[in-house]
GUROTOR-292547 format. One record per residue: x, y, z negated of N, C-alpha, C, CB in turn. Coordinates in steps of 0.02 Angstrom, whole numbers, padded with zeros to 5 digits, always signed. Last residue first. Glycine has a CB too. Layout:
<pts>
XYZXYZXYZXYZ...
</pts>
This chain:
<pts>
+01412+00700+00033+01410+00724+00101+01479+00726+00122+01376+00792+00110+01325+00567-00037+01382+00613-00040+01385+00635+00031+01451+00581-00066+01222+00467-00142+01225+00516-00085+01285+00556-00082+01170+00562-00086+01231+00300-00168+01237+00370-00205+01251+00420-00149+01301+00372-00264+01225+00184-00118+01168+00226-00098+01187+00296-00135+01093+00192-00122+01299+00101-00251+01283+00099-00185+01221+00133-00163+01281+00036-00167+01390+00204-00360+01333+00170-00343+01319+00166-00277+01284+00193-00372+01508+00296-00350+01506+00234-00392+01445+00190-00388+01513+00253-00461+01584+00379-00253+01524+00359-00243+01522+00290-00283+01509+00356-00168+01671+00542-00253+01664+00484-00288+01604+00454-00278+01674+00491-00351+01676+00659-00184+01717+00609-00154+01707+00531-00195+01799+00639-00159+01602+00736-00268+01575+00708-00212+01614+00658-00167+01557+00758-00177+01609+00726-00432+01655+00732-00377+01618+00695-00319+01728+00700-00393+01454+00763-00515+01515+00710-00508+01547+00730-00438+01488+00622-00508+01399+00895-00623+01426+00876-00549+01476+00822-00545+01460+00936-00514+01282+00937-00725+01350+00909-00719+01347+00876-00652+01371+00858-00778+01208+01093-00747+01204+01025-00712+01266+00993-00705+01175+01029-00645+01165+01183-00889+01200+01171-00831+01187+01096-00805+01273+01186-00845+01133+01287-01027+01107+01255-00977+01162+01234-00921+01052+01296-00952+01185+01277-01191+01198+01303-01129+01181+01266-01065+01261+01315-01130+01239+01157-01321+01201+01226-01292+01227+01247-01225+01213+01292-01343+01199+00993-01349+01238+01036-01330+01217+01107-01303+01269+01005-01291+01069+00940-01467+01102+00946-01395+01150+01000-01399+01048+00962-01334+01022+00833-01585+01065+00898-01586+01105+00897-01520+01117+00903-01654+00855+00792-01589+00918+00766-01564+00968+00833-01560+00907+00727-01486+00713+00758-01643+00771+00804-01674+00841+00775-01653+00766+00807-01761+00597+00702-01603+00659+00654-01631+00715+00689-01652+00686+00605-01580+00535+00818-01559+00504+00774-01610+00559+00726-01651+00449+00729-01572+00606+00858-01451+00606+00911-01516+00576+00851-01568+00545+00995-01506+00570+00761-01369+00640+00766-01374+00650+00806-01443+00673+00802-01308+00433+00777-01349+00457+00716-01379+00526+00733-01403+00456+00655-01329+00428+00902-01287+00398+00894-01352+00417+00834-01385+00329+00896-01348+00489+00873-01166+00525+00929-01221+00492+00916-01279+00516+01012-01205+00396+00786-01115+00461+00757-01130+00492+00806-01171+00503+00740-01069+00284+00887-01093+00286+00826-01141+00341+00803-01162+00259+00773-01119+00350+00974-01001+00323+00996-01061+00323+00940-01111+00256+01024-01052+00382+00892-00883+00433+00915-00925+00408+00940-00988+00471+00963-00893+00248+00855-00846+00290+00804-00870+00354+00831-00906+00309+00761-00811+00209+00982-00804+00173+00945-00868+00207+00899-00888+00109+00915-00860+00300+01010-00687+00299+01060-00762+00255+01015-00818+00251+01151-00749+00260+00915-00605+00329+00913-00644+00335+00956-00706+00386+00934-00599+00134+00940-00576+00144+00881-00618+00212+00882-00648+00133+00816-00579+00162+01064-00519+00124+01064-00577+00133+00991-00613+00049+01081-00558+00232+01011-00394+00262+01059-00443+00224+01057-00509+00262+01133-00414+00183+00842-00394+00191+00912-00359+00224+00953-00420+00113+00948-00329+00246+00677-00389+00217+00731-00422+00237+00794-00381+00239+00735-00496+00198+00568-00237+00242+00593-00295+00210+00660-00324+00320+00608-00270+00120+00526-00131+00090+00523-00205+00135+00538-00256+00063+00457-00223+00074+00621+00012+00139+00597-00028+00117+00591-00107+00206+00655-00019+00041+00688+00145+00005+00636+00089+00071+00604+00065-00057+00572+00123-00003+00854+00188+00060+00800+00172+00025+00753+00129+00133+00834+00130-00062+00983+00253-00088+00914+00249-00039+00850+00238-00122+00904+00311+00021+01102+00146-00025+01082+00201-00041+01006+00194+00008+01098+00272+00056+01163+00025+00107+01134+00074+00085+01102+00129+00148+01089+00046-00052+01208-00039-00003+01255-00021+00041+01228+00027+00031+01277-00077-00137+01097-00085-00144+01122-00018-00093+01179+00010-00212+01146-00014-00099+00966-00153-00059+01030-00165-00084+01058-00086+00039+01018-00182-00114+00833-00159-00170+00868-00178-00157+00948-00181-00193+00839-00244-00002+00767-00124-00058+00752-00078-00117+00807-00089-00086+00674-00093+00080+00785-00228+00092+00830-00173+00035+00822-00123+00162+00816-00140-00025+00778-00384+00020+00751-00335+00035+00788-00269-00005+00689-00319-00112+00765-00494-00048+00817-00488-00002+00784-00444-00008+00834-00561-00229+00710-00504-00221+00735-00434-00151+00787-00438-00298+00779-00407-00245+00626-00611-00270+00693-00625-00255+00742-00560-00235+00722-00694-00180+00514-00569-00255+00509-00574-00286+00576-00583-00276+00462-00633-00047+00557-00603-00078+00550-00522-00148+00543-00516-00052+00486-00481-00043+00556-00738-00032+00628-00691-00062+00616-00623+00055+00650-00676-00069+00432-00758-00111+00469-00770-00108+00531-00742-00117+00470-00823+00054+00376-00711-00005+00351-00680-00068+00394-00685-00019+00287-00709+00150+00434-00796+00135+00453-00724+00088+00442-00695+00169+00436-00687+00106+00373-00925+00109+00442-00913+00106+00466-00847+00163+00466-00938+00033+00278-01013+00038+00270-00929+00049+00338-00904-00033+00239-00889+00004+00307-01127+00078+00301-01123+00093+00283-01048+00109+00243-01176-00118+00435-01191-00103+00373-01138-00014+00370-01133-00144+00393-01047-00174+00532-01249-00167+00473-01285-00142+00419-01243-00229+00454-01314-00079+00648-01185-00138+00639-01227-00132+00584-01261-00198+00637-01193+00053+00559-01140+00015+00612-01105-00059+00608-01134+00018+00603-01021+00202+00517-01226+00135+00505-01216+00095+00573-01181+00105+00483-01288+00358+00437-01235+00318+00499-01212+00247+00474-01197+00351+00536-01143+00430+00336-01357+00395+00337-01290+00357+00412-01282+00339+00272-01287+00486+00311-01473+00523+00348-01434+00487+00356-01362+00591+00317-01431+00408+00222-01552+00400+00297-01565+00444+00336-01519+00418+00317-01640+00455+00102-01502+00386+00130-01486+00371+00199-01503+00338+00091-01517+00569+00041-01542+00574+00089-01486+00498+00118-01476+00604+00049-01416+00554-00063-01626+00600+00001-01646+00599+00050-01598+00674-00014-01657+00466-00160-01570+00437-00107-01613+00485-00039-01633+00415-00145-01679+00496-00169-01399+00514-00194-01458+00493-00134-01507+00592-00215-01460+00360-00158-01276+00413-00129-01316+00430-00163-01378+00396-00063-01331+00243-00191-01212+00294-00243-01225+00362-00226-01264+00313-00269-01159+00191-00056-01186+00152-00116-01208+00193-00173-01238+00114-00143-01150+00290+00010-01129+00265+00029-01202+00232-00032-01222+00213+00095-01209+00289-00052-01006+00343-00054-01053+00332-00027-01120+00396-00020-01027+00158-00015-00954+00181-00089-00964+00239-00093-01020+00212-00121-00890+00124+00115-00922+00115+00088-00984+00137+00019-01002+00054+00094-00995+00174+00150-00794+00113+00117-00800+00090+00089-00868+00115+00067-00755+00281+00238-00815+00241+00247-00762+00165+00216-00779+00277+00215-00700+00353+00306-00965+00323+00248-00937+00280+00266-00875+00281+00211-00989+00491+00370-01031+00432+00395-00993+00405+00327-00952+00454+00462-00940+00583+00365-01186+00556+00327-01124+00495+00365-01097+00534+00251-01141+00739+00405-01255+00666+00420-01250+00647+00389-01187+00647+00498-01251+00888+00360-01356+00839+00356-01288+00766+00376-01308+00836+00273-01253+01050+00388-01425+00965+00401-01426+00935+00391-01360+00943+00480-01447+01176+00269-01397+01156+00343-01390+01079+00349-01388+01188+00377-01321+01252+00153-01405+01237+00189-01460+01224+00267-01446+01293+00178-01508+01275+00059-01313+01312+00124-01300+01299+00168-01360+01289+00161-01231+01200-00057-01332+01271-00049-01370+01299+00020-01369+01327-00096-01337+01090-00014-01268+01083-00010-01329+01164-00015-01362+01030-00064-01348+01114-00049-01123+01102+00017-01151+01115+00022-01225+01034+00036-01138+01136-00190-01113+01168-00137-01068+01159-00074-01095+01141-00137-00999+01054-00278-01194+01116-00291-01179+01163-00234-01151+01112-00341-01138+00932-00209-01196+00965-00227-01266+01028-00240-01255+00936-00284-01303+00897-00207-01054+00915-00150-01089+00948-00165-01156+00858-00108-01098+00878-00345-01054+00935-00314-01015+00946-00245-01045+00919-00309-00935+00767-00353-01132+00828-00389-01148+00884-00366-01116+00824-00456-01135+00676-00279-01053+00699-00257-01115+00759-00289-01146+00648-00261-01157+00665-00361-00934+00703-00290-00927+00717-00255-01004+00650-00233-00879+00606-00467-00983+00675-00479-00968+00706-00414-00962+00684-00520-00906+00485-00414-01028+00525-00435-01078+00605-00438-01051+00496-00504-01104+00439-00387-00892+00455-00334-00936+00493-00349-01001+00396-00303-00953+00423-00527-00854+00476-00482-00809+00488-00417-00864+00437-00452-00719+00328-00569-00939+00405-00606-00940+00448-00560-00910+00414-00679-00896+00216-00495-00922+00248-00502-00993+00324-00520-00985+00208-00562-01039+00198-00513-00785+00205-00449-00810+00244-00449-00872+00141-00419-00820+00172-00665-00773+00232-00635-00743+00245-00559-00766+00224-00639-00665+00119-00775-00856+00105-00705-00871+00169-00674-00839+00094-00689-00955+00165-00902-00814+00089-00901-00826+00072-00820-00837+00065-00952-00899+00279-00919-00683+00264-00893-00750+00185-00889-00757+00299-00821-00761+00312-00970-00562+00331-01009-00612+00305-00985-00685+00404-01012-00609+00269-00867-00461+00267-00951-00445+00274-00989-00513+00337-00978-00390+00308-00758-00508+00232-00760-00490+00218-00839-00484+00212-00716-00414+00441-00767-00526+00398-00759-00586+00329-00770-00571+00404-00691-00616+00483-00769-00393+00503-00819-00439+00454-00825-00498+00573-00806-00463+00449-00645-00340+00406-00705-00317+00420-00765-00369+00427-00728-00236+00522-00557-00408+00455-00558-00433+00425-00617-00405+00415-00495-00416+00661-00538-00434+00639-00608-00435+00565-00614-00440+00670-00645-00493+00684-00393-00434+00704-00425-00380+00674-00503-00376+00780-00421-00380+00536-00292-00475+00589-00337-00503+00607-00387-00440+00560-00381-00574+00429-00220-00452+00484-00216-00408+00539-00253-00432+00504-00150-00397+00329-00231-00548+00332-00282-00497+00388-00263-00445+00262-00291-00463+00345-00130-00651+00379-00191-00659+00376-00243-00594+00350-00222-00722+00382+00032-00593+00333-00023-00593+00370-00082-00600+00290-00025-00532+00502+00110-00709+00469+00102-00649+00425+00047-00649+00512+00097-00599+00537+00217-00844+00528+00154-00819+00489+00152-00748+00493+00115-00871+00651+00328-00867+00584+00325-00845+00584+00255-00810+00563+00390-00797+00751+00376-00997+00736+00323-00958+00658+00325-00925+00750+00262-01002+00865+00482-01058+00798+00487-01035+00775+00436-00985+00790+00551-01008+00977+00495-01186+00964+00456-01116+00883+00464-01111+00991+00365-01115+01092+00607-01265+01023+00580-01257+01008+00557-01197+00974+00625-01271+01217+00650-01250+01185+00652-01321+01122+00610-01324+01165+00726-01342+01332+00561-01148+01271+00591-01172+01254+00597-01235+01225+00566-01151+01501+00592-01119+01459+00551-01153+01387+00588-01178+01501+00523-01212+01529+00665-00950+01539+00665-01030+01481+00615-01061+01528+00750-01065+01571+00545-00827+01541+00600-00859+01558+00605-00927+01473+00600-00854+01639+00424-00792+01654+00487-00743+01612+00553-00771+01628+00469-00658+01612+00319-00853+01676+00338-00863+01690+00416-00825+01722+00277-00835+01464+00303-00828+01494+00335-00894+01562+00355-00896+01488+00292-00949+01414+00253-00724+01433+00313-00714+01471+00344-00777+01377+00349-00694+01382+00127-00764+01421+00133-00706+01454+00205-00701+01377+00118-00646+01290+00142-00871+01361+00112-00880+01411+00126-00826+01356+00037-00886+01193+00217-00802+01236+00250-00854+01294+00214-00859+01206+00257-00922+01128+00123-00706+01165+00193-00689+01207+00220-00739+01118+00248-00676+01076+00016-00751+01140+00007-00735+01169+00076-00723+01146-00038-00679+00934+00050-00756+00970+00040-00817+01050+00042-00803+00946-00030-00849+00903+00051-00626+00886+00113-00658+00929+00110-00725+00803+00121-00671+00919-00083-00588+00962-00033-00549+00962+00029-00604+00927-00011-00465+00819-00134-00667+00893-00157-00677+00935-00107-00650+00911-00224-00642+00696-00077-00609+00719-00066-00685+00797-00081-00696+00675-00118-00737+00738-00027-00448+00701-00069-00493+00727-00055-00553+00702-00140-00480+00725+00115-00346+00760+00067-00380+00713+00022-00427+00813+00102-00417+00756+00304-00302+00713+00237-00316+00746+00186-00345+00686+00207-00257+00886+00382-00239+00799+00380-00247+00783+00319-00247+00754+00414-00189+01031+00460-00296+00992+00406-00278+00920+00401-00285+01014+00360-00306+01091+00563-00370+01052+00579-00317+01017+00516-00271+01098+00621-00276+01076+00560-00558+01109+00539-00489+01059+00557-00432+01125+00456-00486+01078+00688-00675+01051+00638-00634+01082+00625-00575+00990+00650-00621+01119+00774-00830+01145+00742-00772+01089+00694-00729+01205+00699-00798+01126+00931-00911+01102+00869-00888+01128+00841-00829+01039+00873-00881+01145+01049-01056+01171+01019-00996+01132+00952-00978+01247+01004-01006+01015+01156-01121+01066+01105-01123+01080+01082-01064+01052+01053-01162+00888+01219-01153+00952+01253-01159+01011+01210-01162+00953+01292-01217+00766+01173-01154+00804+01159-01216+00876+01181-01208+00801+01084-01233+00723+01215-01024+00684+01242-01092+00724+01220-01157+00602+01209-01098+00824+01163-00942+00826+01231-00956+00774+01252-01023+00806+01268-00885+00794+01023-00965+00857+01045-00982+00855+01127-00995+00907+01024-00923+00660+01015-00906+00672+00999-00974+00736+01026-01004+00671+00928-00982+00690+01058-00774+00647+01099-00815+00659+01082-00891+00571+01086-00795+00778+00957-00731+00808+01013-00748+00753+01065-00780+00845+01040-00687+00677+00839-00730+00737+00847-00774+00767+00906-00784+00785+00811-00755+00586+00895-00631+00563+00902-00711+00639+00886-00751+00491+00833-00738+00679+01003-00515+00637+00955-00536+00622+00946-00604+00657+00902-00515+00783+01103-00484+00704+01115-00490+00653+01064-00514+00680+01130-00426+00910+01061-00474+00891+01112-00515+00815+01140-00527+00929+01158-00493+00905+00953-00376+00936+00950-00440+00917+00999-00493+01002+00956-00431+00852+01033-00266+00807+00971-00307+00836+00957-00374+00807+00895-00265+00962+01094-00223+00900+01131-00253+00862+01088-00287+00855+01164-00204+01048+00998-00185+01064+01040-00239+01004+01079-00269+01117+01086-00217+00977+00943-00079+00995+00893-00141+01009+00947-00195+01068+00836-00128+00983+01053+00009+00912+01017-00017+00918+00977-00078+00881+00967+00037+01117+01067+00038+01077+01116-00005+01005+01092-00030+01067+01181+00037+01127+00951+00109+01162+00961+00046+01134+01013+00001+01230+00976+00059+00976+00907+00179+01035+00940+00182+01065+00934+00109+01025+01013+00208+00859+00789+00251+00885+00829+00196+00956+00846+00213+00881+00790+00127+00804+00713+00354+00803+00792+00367+00832+00829+00303+00723+00820+00381+00819+00587+00318+00851+00602+00376+00856+00682+00387+00814+00566+00432+00733+00583+00209+00804+00568+00201+00844+00606+00252+00819+00491+00207+00604+00577+00257+00627+00631+00228+00702+00635+00227+00600+00635+00165+00598+00438+00303+00590+00490+00351+00626+00561+00326+00511+00500+00365+00618+00361+00180+00664+00356+00243+00657+00408+00299+00652+00290+00277+00511+00413+00107+00577+00436+00093+00625+00424+00158+00605+00398+00029+00356+00455+00192+00403+00409+00152+00475+00435+00150+00404+00336+00182+00192+00539+00204+00281+00536+00211+00300+00484+00178+00326+00597+00181+00068+00548+00324+00097+00503+00269+00171+00505+00265+00077+00430+00279+00038+00617+00442+00033+00655+00380+00060+00608+00322-00043+00679+00366+00039+00533+00548+00076+00592+00549+00085+00624+00482+00047+00638+00593+00013+00391+00595+00007+00414+00523+00053+00481+00506+00030+00351+00472+00045+00366+00728-00019+00344+00704-00032+00372+00635-00023+00269+00704+00158+00434+00753+00103+00469+00779+00040+00432+00753+00106+00474+00857+00298+00467+00684+00250+00425+00661+00179+00447+00689+00252+00424+00586+00386+00556+00756+00401+00492+00743+00356+00444+00709+00453+00494+00712+00296+00671+00754+00314+00646+00813+00354+00572+00812+00355+00698+00844+00293+00699+00610+00231+00675+00650+00253+00645+00710+00181+00730+00667+00436+00741+00585+00404+00680+00550+00343+00644+00599+00370+00707+00475+00430+00854+00662+00477+00810+00678+00452+00738+00650+00545+00833+00649+00339+00922+00589+00317+00898+00661+00364+00847+00682+00316+00957+00718+00388+00935+00471+00339+00903+00474+00320+00882+00547+00295+00938+00440+00486+01039+00510+00512+00970+00487+00455+00927+00486+00546+00969+00414+00408+01149+00543+00454+01105+00595+00468+01043+00572+00524+01135+00611+00349+01181+00421+00304+01161+00469+00343+01115+00526+00269+01225+00499+00464+01200+00341+00422+01143+00322+00375+01123+00386+00376+01163+00256+00542+01317+00352+00553+01253+00388+00511+01196+00375+00615+01231+00377+00537+01433+00266+00494+01429+00337+00507+01368+00382+00511+01492+00383+00569+01432+00147+00627+01454+00191+00593+01448+00262+00700+01404+00182+00461+01387+00075+00480+01451+00066+00529+01480+00115+00505+01455+00005+00450+01255+00129+00391+01304+00139+00418+01374+00129+00327+01289+00086+00566+01197+00080+00559+01206+00140+00499+01254+00170+00557+01146+00161+00533+01210-00054+00597+01238-00036+00582+01251+00043+00666+01186-00055+00426+01123-00052+00414+01188-00085+00480+01226-00054+00409+01184-00176+00486+00996-00023+00433+01031+00018+00421+01103+00011+00373+01002+00005+00554+00954-00137+00593+00990-00092+00545+01018-00041+00647+00948-00061+00474+00852-00187+00466+00921-00215+00507+00971-00173+00488+00923-00292+00497+00727-00137+00441+00772-00102+00447+00838-00133+00361+00744-00111+00551+00642-00283+00538+00647-00208+00479+00689-00182+00527+00579-00182+00618+00652-00395+00576+00698-00383+00562+00706-00309+00598+00755-00414+00703+00556-00470+00724+00590-00416+00686+00650-00399+00726+00549-00364+00586+00524-00544+00634+00549-00582+00677+00595-00527+00675+00490-00620+00511+00455-00452+00477+00502-00484+00522+00544-00534+00422+00470-00516+00594+00353-00401+00586+00414-00359+00548+00471-00399+00544+00394-00291+00656+00303-00561+00645+00287-00495+00632+00354-00450+00586+00239-00492+00789+00349-00679+00725+00333-00657+00712+00319-00582+00685+00385-00678+00882+00451-00798+00880+00393-00747+00813+00375-00736+00919+00330-00767+00976+00581-00864+00908+00561-00839+00920+00504-00790+00869+00623-00803+01050+00628-00998+01072+00587-00946+00993+00559-00927+01136+00526-00972+01101+00779-01074+01052+00731-01063+01060+00696-00997+00986+00761-01068+01236+00832-01187+01209+00825-01107+01153+00770-01118+01277+00795-01043
</pts>
């Protein structure tokens, strides 16, 4: 099993617009959003989408985002939780909290989010000569204390390239690159692989990855997994945690 953890780019925020488009509810749901946001009717944020999401939407998202694409291409099982977003400490905590309730993964895919989401960002800005370096190094130390003791192979997807920049040498080769860039998500965004630039879903402004961006990301993650030669379990499936169990604050249950 592959365990995926990350921020809203791993949750695949906004990808469910394609489902809504296909089932004919996108226009109606967009109008609900516009009515509540008359000054910025096209700019979408998760707090509004969340109120429109159904259990079926979550299930569809689990099986159609880039983590599912990776697992289908490798014919293996996977897990990602339903929580959207978070700083890197939250992202790293996911596995130790959930581990007693899921099979031990053969691989962890960690998508690093923006370092400025650190809970103590104001403290670092006031006290550090180099907040970026010190926060990223703090997160790497946290990774060393929380994830490395689990003795599970890891690969990394970096939004802005900062976690590659300060990575311990032993992990440099485990970062996914897009062309010659380790700012993987940033580069995908710069190439307009976001929902904002997909005219098929209308005039929606959302800078998360569109379907093409998810496909590209899945391809380069698969390439890296094959490169490090992990022996994965056979058979595509998504591992479901019992919906009555809510191990993480914000974990979505119906």
